[in-house]
Structures are given as structure tokens and as C-alpha cells.
Backbone atoms as SQL, in Angstrom:
CREATE TABLE atoms (id INTEGER PRIMARY KEY, chain TEXT, resi INTEGER, resn TEXT, atom TEXT, x REAL, y REAL, z REAL);
INSERT INTO atoms VALUES
  (1, 'A', 1, 'MET', 'N', 55.855, -23.930, -28.258),
  (2, 'A', 1, 'MET', 'CA', 55.447, -22.636, -28.766),
  (3, 'A', 1, 'MET', 'C', 54.889, -21.812, -27.608),
  (4, 'A', 2, 'ALA', 'N', 55.440, -20.652, -27.403),
  (5, 'A', 2, 'ALA', 'CA', 55.014, -19.781, -26.325),
  (6, 'A', 2, 'ALA', 'C', 53.789, -18.980, -26.744),
  (7, 'A', 3, 'LEU', 'N', 52.937, -18.727, -25.787),
  (8, 'A', 3, 'LEU', 'CA', 51.739, -17.935, -26.050),
  (9, 'A', 3, 'LEU', 'C', 52.023, -16.464, -25.764),
  (10, 'A', 4, 'SER', 'N', 51.385, -15.630, -26.532),
  (11, 'A', 4, 'SER', 'CA', 51.486, -14.205, -26.243),
  (12, 'A', 4, 'SER', 'C', 50.661, -13.946, -24.979),
  (13, 'A', 5, 'PRO', 'N', 50.889, -12.808, -24.329),
  (14, 'A', 5, 'PRO', 'CA', 50.110, -12.497, -23.129),
  (15, 'A', 5, 'PRO', 'C', 48.601, -12.497, -23.399),
  (16, 'A', 6, 'GLU', 'N', 48.193, -12.034, -24.577),
  (17, 'A', 6, 'GLU', 'CA', 46.766, -12.006, -24.906),
  (18, 'A', 6, 'GLU', 'C', 46.220, -13.424, -25.079),
  (19, 'A', 7, 'GLU', 'N', 46.995, -14.285, -25.739),
  (20, 'A', 7, 'GLU', 'CA', 46.567, -15.675, -25.931),
  (21, 'A', 7, 'GLU', 'C', 46.504, -16.413, -24.588),
  (22, 'A', 8, 'HIS', 'N', 47.482, -16.159, -23.742),
  (23, 'A', 8, 'HIS', 'CA', 47.496, -16.779, -22.418),
  (24, 'A', 8, 'HIS', 'C', 46.272, -16.356, -21.610),
  (25, 'A', 9, 'ALA', 'N', 45.969, -15.069, -21.638),
  (26, 'A', 9, 'ALA', 'CA', 44.806, -14.558, -20.915),
  (27, 'A', 9, 'ALA', 'C', 43.517, -15.194, -21.440),
  (28, 'A', 10, 'ALA', 'N', 43.432, -15.398, -22.759),
  (29, 'A', 10, 'ALA', 'CA', 42.249, -16.013, -23.346),
  (30, 'A', 10, 'ALA', 'C', 42.105, -17.467, -22.898),
  (31, 'A', 11, 'VAL', 'N', 43.212, -18.188, -22.837),
  (32, 'A', 11, 'VAL', 'CA', 43.184, -19.587, -22.399),
  (33, 'A', 11, 'VAL', 'C', 42.767, -19.672, -20.933),
  (34, 'A', 12, 'VAL', 'N', 43.342, -18.820, -20.107),
  (35, 'A', 12, 'VAL', 'CA', 43.007, -18.812, -18.681),
  (36, 'A', 12, 'VAL', 'C', 41.533, -18.465, -18.495),
  (37, 'A', 13, 'SER', 'N', 41.054, -17.495, -19.223),
  (38, 'A', 13, 'SER', 'CA', 39.660, -17.089, -19.123),
  (39, 'A', 13, 'SER', 'C', 38.732, -18.234, -19.516),
  (40, 'A', 14, 'ARG', 'N', 39.060, -18.928, -20.609),
  (41, 'A', 14, 'ARG', 'CA', 38.243, -20.050, -21.068),
  (42, 'A', 14, 'ARG', 'C', 38.239, -21.176, -20.037),
  (43, 'A', 15, 'CYS', 'N', 39.391, -21.469, -19.463),
  (44, 'A', 15, 'CYS', 'CA', 39.478, -22.522, -18.447),
  (45, 'A', 15, 'CYS', 'C', 38.659, -22.154, -17.209),
  (46, 'A', 16, 'ASN', 'N', 38.755, -20.903, -16.784),
  (47, 'A', 16, 'ASN', 'CA', 37.979, -20.457, -15.627),
  (48, 'A', 16, 'ASN', 'C', 36.487, -20.541, -15.902),
  (49, 'A', 17, 'LYS', 'N', 36.084, -20.181, -17.103),
  (50, 'A', 17, 'LYS', 'CA', 34.667, -20.238, -17.468),
  (51, 'A', 17, 'LYS', 'C', 34.173, -21.682, -17.444),
  (52, 'A', 18, 'GLN', 'N', 34.961, -22.612, -17.988),
  (53, 'A', 18, 'GLN', 'CA', 34.583, -24.024, -17.981),
  (54, 'A', 18, 'GLN', 'C', 34.531, -24.572, -16.554),
  (55, 'A', 19, 'ARG', 'N', 35.475, -24.160, -15.714),
  (56, 'A', 19, 'ARG', 'CA', 35.486, -24.619, -14.327),
  (57, 'A', 19, 'ARG', 'C', 34.253, -24.139, -13.578),
  (58, 'A', 20, 'ARG', 'N', 33.892, -22.875, -13.773),
  (59, 'A', 20, 'ARG', 'CA', 32.698, -22.336, -13.106),
  (60, 'A', 20, 'ARG', 'C', 31.442, -23.059, -13.575),
  (61, 'A', 21, 'ALA', 'N', 31.349, -23.334, -14.875),
  (62, 'A', 21, 'ALA', 'CA', 30.190, -24.043, -15.412),
  (63, 'A', 21, 'ALA', 'C', 30.114, -25.450, -14.826),
  (64, 'A', 22, 'HIS', 'N', 31.258, -26.116, -14.712),
  (65, 'A', 22, 'HIS', 'CA', 31.283, -27.464, -14.146),
  (66, 'A', 22, 'HIS', 'C', 30.860, -27.435, -12.679),
  (67, 'A', 23, 'GLU', 'N', 31.373, -26.483, -11.911),
  (68, 'A', 23, 'GLU', 'CA', 31.018, -26.386, -10.495),
  (69, 'A', 23, 'GLU', 'C', 29.534, -26.109, -10.320),
  (70, 'A', 24, 'LYS', 'N', 28.984, -25.273, -11.183),
  (71, 'A', 24, 'LYS', 'CA', 27.555, -24.956, -11.105),
  (72, 'A', 24, 'LYS', 'C', 26.726, -26.194, -11.417),
  (73, 'A', 25, 'LEU', 'N', 27.111, -26.926, -12.435),
  (74, 'A', 25, 'LEU', 'CA', 26.388, -28.129, -12.821),
  (75, 'A', 25, 'LEU', 'C', 26.521, -29.206, -11.753),
  (76, 'A', 26, 'ALA', 'N', 27.703, -29.378, -11.213),
  (77, 'A', 26, 'ALA', 'CA', 27.931, -30.418, -10.206),
  (78, 'A', 26, 'ALA', 'C', 27.089, -30.161, -8.966),
  (79, 'A', 27, 'GLY', 'N', 26.865, -28.928, -8.632),
  (80, 'A', 27, 'GLY', 'CA', 26.054, -28.604, -7.467),
  (81, 'A', 27, 'GLY', 'C', 24.579, -28.889, -7.667),
  (82, 'A', 28, 'SER', 'N', 24.130, -28.964, -8.908),
  (83, 'A', 28, 'SER', 'CA', 22.709, -29.178, -9.169),
  (84, 'A', 28, 'SER', 'C', 22.371, -30.641, -9.397),
  (85, 'A', 29, 'GLN', 'N', 23.372, -31.510, -9.459),
  (86, 'A', 29, 'GLN', 'CA', 23.107, -32.930, -9.686),
  (87, 'A', 29, 'GLN', 'C', 22.820, -33.599, -8.349),
  (88, 'A', 30, 'THR', 'N', 21.562, -33.972, -8.149),
  (89, 'A', 30, 'THR', 'CA', 21.162, -34.542, -6.863),
  (90, 'A', 30, 'THR', 'C', 20.608, -35.950, -6.990),
  (91, 'A', 31, 'GLY', 'N', 20.741, -36.571, -8.149),
  (92, 'A', 31, 'GLY', 'CA', 20.285, -37.940, -8.292),
  (93, 'A', 31, 'GLY', 'C', 18.960, -38.037, -9.011),
  (94, 'A', 32, 'PRO', 'N', 18.501, -39.271, -9.226),
  (95, 'A', 32, 'PRO', 'CA', 17.266, -39.483, -9.978),
  (96, 'A', 32, 'PRO', 'C', 16.040, -39.014, -9.192),
  (97, 'A', 33, 'LYS', 'N', 15.053, -38.535, -9.918),
  (98, 'A', 33, 'LYS', 'CA', 13.817, -38.054, -9.295),
  (99, 'A', 33, 'LYS', 'C', 12.650, -39.012, -9.535),
  (100, 'A', 34, 'SER', 'N', 12.596, -39.606, -10.731),
  (101, 'A', 34, 'SER', 'CA', 11.471, -40.474, -11.070),
  (102, 'A', 34, 'SER', 'C', 11.668, -41.863, -10.486),
  (103, 'A', 35, 'ALA', 'N', 10.581, -42.623, -10.390),
  (104, 'A', 35, 'ALA', 'CA', 10.655, -43.993, -9.879),
  (105, 'A', 35, 'ALA', 'C', 11.515, -44.859, -10.799),
  (106, 'A', 36, 'ALA', 'N', 11.382, -44.657, -12.108),
  (107, 'A', 36, 'ALA', 'CA', 12.179, -45.441, -13.058),
  (108, 'A', 36, 'ALA', 'C', 13.668, -45.123, -12.909),
  (109, 'A', 37, 'GLY', 'N', 13.991, -43.849, -12.729),
  (110, 'A', 37, 'GLY', 'CA', 15.383, -43.452, -12.543),
  (111, 'A', 37, 'GLY', 'C', 15.960, -44.003, -11.254),
  (112, 'A', 38, 'LYS', 'N', 15.150, -44.001, -10.196),
  (113, 'A', 38, 'LYS', 'CA', 15.605, -44.549, -8.922),
  (114, 'A', 38, 'LYS', 'C', 15.825, -46.055, -9.024),
  (115, 'A', 39, 'ALA', 'N', 14.945, -46.745, -9.758),
  (116, 'A', 39, 'ALA', 'CA', 15.100, -48.188, -9.936),
  (117, 'A', 39, 'ALA', 'C', 16.362, -48.497, -10.732),
  (118, 'A', 40, 'ALA', 'N', 16.625, -47.715, -11.776),
  (119, 'A', 40, 'ALA', 'CA', 17.828, -47.930, -12.587),
  (120, 'A', 40, 'ALA', 'C', 19.074, -47.686, -11.753),
  (121, 'A', 41, 'SER', 'N', 19.050, -46.659, -10.919),
  (122, 'A', 41, 'SER', 'CA', 20.190, -46.348, -10.065),
  (123, 'A', 41, 'SER', 'C', 20.426, -47.469, -9.051),
  (124, 'A', 42, 'ALA', 'N', 19.352, -47.994, -8.484),
  (125, 'A', 42, 'ALA', 'CA', 19.470, -49.096, -7.526),
  (126, 'A', 42, 'ALA', 'C', 20.046, -50.337, -8.197),
  (127, 'A', 43, 'ALA', 'N', 19.615, -50.607, -9.427),
  (128, 'A', 43, 'ALA', 'CA', 20.129, -51.774, -10.152),
  (129, 'A', 43, 'ALA', 'C', 21.619, -51.625, -10.433),
  (130, 'A', 44, 'ARG', 'N', 22.045, -50.419, -10.798),
  (131, 'A', 44, 'ARG', 'CA', 23.476, -50.188, -11.048),
  (132, 'A', 44, 'ARG', 'C', 24.283, -50.379, -9.774),
  (133, 'A', 45, 'SER', 'N', 23.776, -49.859, -8.659),
  (134, 'A', 45, 'SER', 'CA', 24.531, -49.984, -7.412),
  (135, 'A', 45, 'SER', 'C', 24.615, -51.434, -6.971),
  (136, 'A', 46, 'LEU', 'N', 23.542, -52.197, -7.178),
  (137, 'A', 46, 'LEU', 'CA', 23.571, -53.613, -6.834),
  (138, 'A', 46, 'LEU', 'C', 24.570, -54.347, -7.717),
  (139, 'A', 47, 'LYS', 'N', 24.547, -54.039, -9.017),
  (140, 'A', 47, 'LYS', 'CA', 25.454, -54.688, -9.968),
  (141, 'A', 47, 'LYS', 'C', 26.909, -54.422, -9.588),
  (142, 'A', 48, 'HIS', 'N', 27.239, -53.174, -9.308),
  (143, 'A', 48, 'HIS', 'CA', 28.622, -52.824, -9.013),
  (144, 'A', 48, 'HIS', 'C', 29.016, -53.245, -7.597),
  (145, 'A', 49, 'GLY', 'N', 28.056, -53.229, -6.677),
  (146, 'A', 49, 'GLY', 'CA', 28.346, -53.676, -5.313),
  (147, 'A', 49, 'GLY', 'C', 28.635, -55.159, -5.257),
  (148, 'A', 50, 'ALA', 'N', 27.984, -55.934, -6.132),
  (149, 'A', 50, 'ALA', 'CA', 28.201, -57.380, -6.165),
  (150, 'A', 50, 'ALA', 'C', 29.595, -57.718, -6.653),
  (151, 'A', 51, 'ARG', 'N', 30.248, -56.783, -7.326),
  (152, 'A', 51, 'ARG', 'CA', 31.597, -57.006, -7.831),
  (153, 'A', 51, 'ARG', 'C', 32.667, -56.392, -6.936),
  (154, 'A', 52, 'SER', 'N', 32.259, -55.846, -5.817),
  (155, 'A', 52, 'SER', 'CA', 33.235, -55.193, -4.949),
  (156, 'A', 52, 'SER', 'C', 34.132, -56.231, -4.290),
  (157, 'A', 53, 'ALA', 'N', 35.243, -55.775, -3.773),
  (158, 'A', 53, 'ALA', 'CA', 36.211, -56.689, -3.148),
  (159, 'A', 53, 'ALA', 'C', 35.587, -57.396, -1.955),
  (160, 'A', 54, 'GLY', 'N', 34.800, -56.684, -1.167),
  (161, 'A', 54, 'GLY', 'CA', 34.166, -57.296, 0.001),
  (162, 'A', 54, 'GLY', 'C', 33.175, -58.373, -0.382),
  (163, 'A', 55, 'ALA', 'N', 32.395, -58.112, -1.424),
  (164, 'A', 55, 'ALA', 'CA', 31.410, -59.097, -1.870),
  (165, 'A', 55, 'ALA', 'C', 32.096, -60.329, -2.440),
  (166, 'A', 56, 'LEU', 'N', 33.157, -60.144, -3.187),
  (167, 'A', 56, 'LEU', 'CA', 33.887, -61.288, -3.742),
  (168, 'A', 56, 'LEU', 'C', 34.537, -62.112, -2.632),
  (169, 'A', 57, 'GLU', 'N', 35.057, -61.447, -1.619),
  (170, 'A', 57, 'GLU', 'CA', 35.648, -62.160, -0.485),
  (171, 'A', 57, 'GLU', 'C', 34.570, -62.962, 0.249),
  (172, 'A', 58, 'MET', 'N', 33.390, -62.388, 0.400),
  (173, 'A', 58, 'MET', 'CA', 32.285, -63.092, 1.052),
  (174, 'A', 58, 'MET', 'C', 31.889, -64.326, 0.241),
  (175, 'A', 59, 'GLN', 'N', 31.858, -64.214, -1.081),
  (176, 'A', 59, 'GLN', 'CA', 31.526, -65.361, -1.928),
  (177, 'A', 59, 'GLN', 'C', 32.570, -66.473, -1.762),
  (178, 'A', 60, 'ARG', 'N', 33.845, -66.103, -1.687),
  (179, 'A', 60, 'ARG', 'CA', 34.899, -67.102, -1.490),
  (180, 'A', 60, 'ARG', 'C', 34.756, -67.772, -0.119),
  (181, 'A', 61, 'TRP', 'N', 34.429, -66.994, 0.916),
  (182, 'A', 61, 'TRP', 'CA', 34.257, -67.541, 2.255),
  (183, 'A', 61, 'TRP', 'C', 33.080, -68.511, 2.294),
  (184, 'A', 62, 'ILE', 'N', 31.968, -68.131, 1.685),
  (185, 'A', 62, 'ILE', 'CA', 30.790, -69.009, 1.650),
  (186, 'A', 62, 'ILE', 'C', 31.122, -70.302, 0.910),
  (187, 'A', 63, 'ALA', 'N', 31.854, -70.211, -0.183),
  (188, 'A', 63, 'ALA', 'CA', 32.248, -71.410, -0.928),
  (189, 'A', 63, 'ALA', 'C', 33.114, -72.321, -0.062),
  (190, 'A', 64, 'SER', 'N', 34.021, -71.740, 0.720),
  (191, 'A', 64, 'SER', 'CA', 34.879, -72.569, 1.579),
  (192, 'A', 64, 'SER', 'C', 34.067, -73.214, 2.697),
  (193, 'A', 65, 'VAL', 'N', 33.101, -72.494, 3.253),
  (194, 'A', 65, 'VAL', 'CA', 32.239, -73.069, 4.291),
  (195, 'A', 65, 'VAL', 'C', 31.395, -74.196, 3.694),
  (196, 'A', 66, 'ASN', 'N', 30.856, -73.989, 2.501),
  (197, 'A', 66, 'ASN', 'CA', 30.074, -75.039, 1.846),
  (198, 'A', 66, 'ASN', 'C', 30.920, -76.278, 1.595),
  (199, 'A', 67, 'GLN', 'N', 32.167, -76.078, 1.198),
  (200, 'A', 67, 'GLN', 'CA', 33.063, -77.205, 0.959),
  (201, 'A', 67, 'GLN', 'C', 33.331, -77.947, 2.271),
  (202, 'A', 68, 'LEU', 'N', 33.539, -77.203, 3.346),
  (203, 'A', 68, 'LEU', 'CA', 33.777, -77.818, 4.650),
  (204, 'A', 68, 'LEU', 'C', 32.561, -78.623, 5.102),
  (205, 'A', 69, 'VAL', 'N', 31.382, -78.060, 4.954),
  (206, 'A', 69, 'VAL', 'CA', 30.153, -78.756, 5.333),
  (207, 'A', 69, 'VAL', 'C', 29.997, -80.028, 4.503),
  (208, 'A', 70, 'LYS', 'N', 30.313, -79.958, 3.232),
  (209, 'A', 70, 'LYS', 'CA', 30.223, -81.126, 2.355),
  (210, 'A', 70, 'LYS', 'C', 31.197, -82.213, 2.820),
  (211, 'A', 71, 'LEU', 'N', 32.433, -81.832, 3.146),
  (212, 'A', 71, 'LEU', 'CA', 33.413, -82.807, 3.635),
  (213, 'A', 71, 'LEU', 'C', 32.982, -83.417, 4.967),
  (214, 'A', 72, 'LEU', 'N', 32.469, -82.603, 5.853),
  (215, 'A', 72, 'LEU', 'CA', 31.999, -83.119, 7.148),
  (216, 'A', 72, 'LEU', 'C', 30.802, -84.053, 6.952),
  (217, 'A', 73, 'GLY', 'N', 29.939, -83.696, 6.008),
  (218, 'A', 73, 'GLY', 'CA', 28.774, -84.541, 5.727),
  (219, 'A', 73, 'GLY', 'C', 29.167, -85.889, 5.170),
  (220, 'A', 74, 'GLN', 'N', 30.232, -85.937, 4.395),
  (221, 'A', 74, 'GLN', 'CA', 30.699, -87.202, 3.843),
  (222, 'A', 74, 'GLN', 'C', 31.231, -88.109, 4.962),
  (223, 'A', 75, 'GLY', 'N', 31.847, -87.504, 5.935),
  (224, 'A', 75, 'GLY', 'CA', 32.383, -88.299, 7.055),
  (225, 'A', 75, 'GLY', 'C', 31.293, -88.838, 7.946),
  (226, 'A', 76, 'LEU', 'N', 30.097, -88.273, 7.945),
  (227, 'A', 76, 'LEU', 'CA', 29.008, -88.698, 8.803),
  (228, 'A', 76, 'LEU', 'C', 28.063, -89.682, 8.111),
  (229, 'A', 77, 'SER', 'N', 28.288, -89.936, 6.834),
  (230, 'A', 77, 'SER', 'CA', 27.412, -90.843, 6.091),
  (231, 'A', 77, 'SER', 'C', 27.549, -92.267, 6.618),
  (232, 'A', 78, 'PRO', 'N', 26.412, -93.013, 6.734),
  (233, 'A', 78, 'PRO', 'CA', 26.479, -94.405, 7.196),
  (234, 'A', 78, 'PRO', 'C', 27.021, -95.341, 6.139);
């Protein structure tokens, strides 16, 4: 269904208004201000950082080193 020129102009105007409002809001978001908000933000970043690809790779590497140390320790037992 094609829009009339007036309907098209109204849609474009509404979209532009929403975009400007979003840009204005996005510029004012600077992060948590209170101590509780900062603590919650830190907890979220720790939670999500622990699941990152680098952290998971580090966990796998540590597990392999622990396994190697365990095998070497078994060979040194009297």
C-alpha cells in the first residue's frame, strides 16, 4: 500500500523526532552515580567478563596446566 505524500511526510517527521529524542537521551547517559549503582554495574561487568572468550580460554589453559602438574606429580611419587 502506497502512502500519500502527506502520510509519507508524517512518517518521516515522526521518525526524525524519535531519532532526535534518542540522540538526546543517549548523550545524557553517563553511567551510575550512586555507590549502589556503581557496585551493581561492577558486578554485571565481572559476571559478563567471566564468560568472555578470553576468560574461558584462560580457564581451559589453567585446567590443562593443572592436569600436567598432576601427571608429573604422579611420576615423582615414591
